[in-house]
C-alpha positions, -999 to +999 in steps of 0.1 A: +674+333-379+640+349-373+613+335-351+576+331-360+546+320-341+514+311-360+479+301-349+466+271-367+430+264-357+426+232-378+455+215-359+435+198-331+451+163-329+485+147-328+483+135-364+478+171-375+509+181-355+529+154-373+517+166-407+523+203-399+558+195-387+566+175-418+553+202-441+573+229-424+606+210-419+606+202-456+609+239-464+643+253-470+654+275-442+629+264-416+642+250-383+631+243-347+594+236-355+573+232-323+537+225-328+509+221-302+475+206-309+464+217-274+471+254-282+467+251-320+500+270-324+532+265-343+564+282-333+595+280-356+627+296-366+635+305-403+663+319-423+650+351-440+674+346-469+657+313-478+620+319-469+596+343-453+563+343-433+542+346-464+557+315-480+554+296-447+517+305-443+510+297-479+526+262-475+505+255-445+473+266-464+482+243-493+486+215-468+451+222-454+461+241-423+453+278-429+467+302-403+442+322-383+442+359-390+415+370-366+414+366-328+382+345-328+402+313-336+433+322-315+440+306-281+460+332-262+479+310-238+514+302-247+530+268-244+554+270-213+583+252-230+610+276-219+600+279-182+594+242-176+559+250-163+529+227-166+509+228-197+477+246-187+458+229-216+456+197-196+434+215-170+415+235-196+407+206-218+398+183-190+399+149-208+419+136-237+399+116-263+410+088-286+378+089-307+381+100-343+369+136-348+342+139-374+361+168-390+389+144-399+365+121-418+354+150-440+389+163-450+416+148-472+447+155-450 
């Protein structure tokens, strides 16, 4: 199994996380999908005999979640899953909102 980490700038809410996880886990050879709307990142394992990073990014793009290719959209902090540390996004973002984002109203996801 190979590991892959992708920056997905259009994944900013929990319902986007659910959609991204559903799209990726439906792919043959993809396992261990961890998605974070706070960091807008996806980390996963994949079997290179069944799929590759190009196919994974293409599937995300088809689903409406293109992968960032430049550093302008990338949040550099990593989710501290392995260390058990606190998620720094709680402090960076300040307040969580339950209001519908206007961008969601304009897309068909």
